[in-house]
N, C-alpha and C positions, 0 to 999 in steps of 0.2 A: 457775572453780568446780571443786570436787572432785566427780567424777561416777562413779557406778557404771553401767556400760552392760550391757544385757541384750538379746541378739538371737541369731538362729541362721542364717537363710539368706542368700543373696547380697543380697537386698533390704536387709538391715540394715547391710551393710559400708560403703557410702558415708556413712551416718549416723554410724557410729563414726568414720570418717575426718574428717567435717566437724567433729565435736567436738574432735578432736585438732588439726586445722588452725586452729581458732579460738583455740587456746592454752589450752584447759581441760585439767585433769589427770584422766585416767581411772584411778581407784584399783583397779578390778577389772572384769573382763569375765565375765559369766555367760552360758553358752550350753548347748544340749542336749548330751547325751552323744554320742560317736562312734557311728555306726550302720552296719550292713552295707549295701553298695550294689553294684549290678550283678549280673550272673549268677554271679560268683564270690563274692558276698557279702563283699567286702573291707571291713574296718572302716575307715570314712572319717570324718575330722573335719568338722564343719560349717564353712562358709565364714567365719563370724565368728571361730571359733577360729584358723583359719589366718591371718586378717588381724591378729588381736590378737598372735599370737606373732611375726609379722614386725615388729610395732611394739614388741616387748619388754614386752608388758602381761601381768599375771598373769591366768590363766584358771581358772575353776571350772565343772564340768559336773554339777551334781546331777541325779539321775534325777527327784527331786521336791524342789521348793524349800521347801515348807512343812515346818517343823520340822527342816530340814537344818543341817549345820555351816556351809554357805554363808550361810544366812539369819542365823545368829549372827555370822558374820564381817562381813556387811554392817552389822549393827547396831553392831558394834564400830568400823567405819570411820567411821560417822556422816558420810556424804557430804552435800554440799549438795543434790544432785539425783540421782535415778535416771532414766535414759532407757531406754526399751524400744522395740524395733522387731522385730516378728515373732518374739518370743522363744519362744512356744509353750506358755507356762503362765500361768495367772492368778496374780497376786501376792497372797499372803496379807496380811491387814491388818497383821500384825506387821512386814512389810517396807514396806508402803505408808506407815506412820507414821514411818519412820526419818528420811528427809531433811528438812531444814528448809524447803526450797523445793518439796517434794512430788515426785511421780513423774509423768513425762509419757510418752506413747506416740506413736510415728509410725505411723499406721494408713493402709493403702492403700485408702481409700474416702472418699466424701463423707458423713460421719456426719450423721444417725443411720442412713443407709442402709448396708446390708451390714456389720453388726457380725459379728465372728466370724473364723474362721481362713482362709477362702478367698474374700475379697472380690474379688480380681482375676479369678480364674477365673469366678466366678459372675456378675460384671457382664457379661462377654462372652457367657457361656452364655445370659443373659437378654436379650441384644440391646440393651444400653444403648449410648448414643452418647457418654456422658461418664463419667469417673471422677475420681479426684483423691486427694489426701492430706490427712488431718486430723491436726493435733497437738493432743492433748487431755491434760488431767489425768486420772490414773487413779483409778478407784474400785473398789469390791469387785465390782461387776457386770461383765458381758461388754461392754467398750467403751461403757460408759454415762456416763463422766465428762464434765465440762465441756470445751468446745472452746476452744482458744486461737487457732489459725490454720488456714487452709484454702487449698488451691490446686486449681483445676480442671484436668483434663487430658482433652482430647478422645479418644474411641476411634474410630480409623479403621475403615472397612469391612473392611479386610484385616488388622487387628490380630489377633494370637493372644495368649494369656495371656503368652507369652514376651516379645513385643514390648511389650505394655502394662506388664509387670513392669519392663522396662528404663526405660520412660518414668517410671513412678511412683517407681522407685528414685532416679533423678536428681532428680526434683521433690521427693521427701521429704527428701533430704539438703540441698538448697538451702533449703527451707522451714525445716528445723531450724536451720540456720546463721543464718537471718534472725530466728528466734523466740527463740533463747537469750539475746540481750542484754536483752530485755524481762523474761524470767524472772529473770535475774540481778539486774536493777534493781528488781524487784518491781512492775513496771508492766503485766505481762501481764494482759489481760482474759479472764475466764472466762465463756463463754457456755453456759448450760445447753442440753442437747439437748432437742428435742421428741420425747419417747419415744413419742408416738402415731404418729409417722412412721417409727419404727424398722422395718428389715427385717434379715434375718439371712442369713449366708453360712457355713453349717457346712462343716467339712472334707469333701472329696470322698470318695465311696465307690465301690466297684466298680459298683454300680447306676447311678451317675451317668455311667459310661462306656458303658453299654449303649445302643445306638442303637434308638430306637423309630421304625420306618419309617412308622407311621401319623401321625406329626407332619409338619407342613409342611416342605418342603425348607429354607426359611430357618431354621427352628428347629434342624434337624439340623446345618446349616452352622455356626450359632452354637455348638452343642454341641461340635463337632469342633475349631473354632479356640479355644474356651475351654479345651479339654483339652490343646492342643498348646503346648509340646513335651514335656510331662511324661508324659502317659498315653495320649492319643489315645482316640478312640471305638472301639467294637468291635461287631461283629455275629457271626453264626455261619454258617460255610460248611463243608460236609462234616463236620459234627459238631465242628468246632474253631473257636476264636476267629479272627476275621478283622478285623484292625485297620484303621482309616481315619485317616490323618494329614493328608490334604489333600483338599478337595472344593470344589465351587462349585454354587450353584443354577442350574438351567436351566429353560427354559420349554417343553421338548418332552416333557412327561409324557404318560402314557396313563391317563386317568381310569378306564378299564375294567380296568386291571391292578391286582392286589392290591399293597398297600404292601410294599416289599422286593423286588419283581420286577425282575430285570435286563432292561432294555429294549434295551440295546446294549452291546457290548464291542469297542472298536476302538482306533485310534491316539490318539483323544482321551481315552480312559479308559473307565470303567464307568458307564453311565447307569442309575440305579436309581429306580423309582417311589416316591414318598412319599405322604403324605396329601394333599398339594397340590403340584403340579409335580413335577419330578424333580431328582435330585442327581447330579452328575458326580463320581465318585471319581477323584482324580488321583494321590494318593500312598497306597499301601496296604501292608499287612504281613501276608501269610498266616502261619499257624502254622509256627514253626520257621525262618522266613526273616527277613532284614533288611527294613527299610522300603525301598520302591522306587517309582518311577513306575508307575502301573497299566499304562501302555502297554508298558513293558518286561516286566512280568510276563506280560502277555497273549501275548507272543511264544512262550512255552513252556507256557502253561497253557490248559486248556479251560474256558471259562465260557460256556455257551450262553445266549442270550436265553431268558427264561422261568424261569430259575433264581430261586428265592426266598430271599433272605438272611434268616436268623433263623428260618426255618420250623421247623427241627429243634429249636430251643430252646423253641419254643412247643408242640411236639407232646407 
């Protein structure tokens, strides 16, 4: 088939490679523009662009696809199929109508659950025990199209969004390779989603990173691992953000202590009271420093039991 591929992050790269390895022709790769990254704000190409250029594929990066020259070029190419994977924009109807075999999307959730831009992170934040990948025909709505194929992937107790991302990346590429022959042959079955069962996974915001110590320890643990390794959770200490990158629930809480109270700070880490049980902070990042084991930081820092994280933010 002659295919136009649209994707941006590392999640999409194996899907692009699966298409090429199956012998199909990728006429064009469309991805998001280069963005500033890191403390030095270095302009950095998205992973899909880098992978496409290594394969000698043409790349376009419109800021907005609707009404762009890229959309007109896609129409002129008249591809058999458009494949998207975490592209980052909703395709306009003018593009959806171009390919004779339609447009399909490799989505990192078990649809209709977790429609939207952050399904992997929010599945872990919400304490789910399974996720997966759905390949679906694209429609004008947000991940509302008919489903073609699905694979389930278990979420381990210790998974972060990073490790689940890797699992779903591999599962999605494999599922795409298995699904393309049926699409090419015209035998793929389209199963409508049950829209009454739909849930949504909007992109994460700064508020999603703020730790609410009044929640149970298990909920905060899920929040932190769902935000790792991209953002981490944060609280406030000495008037500045104090990031938490690693933690674990423990049963030695003090119900009489206010949520956010430091119960102990020793070689094991920092034990903090939550709304139910306690949370042991094992990897932290004070303002202006790199992430490090809490035990290492405590060798040179003073954090007295009774300190309340986040109290200054609430005052």
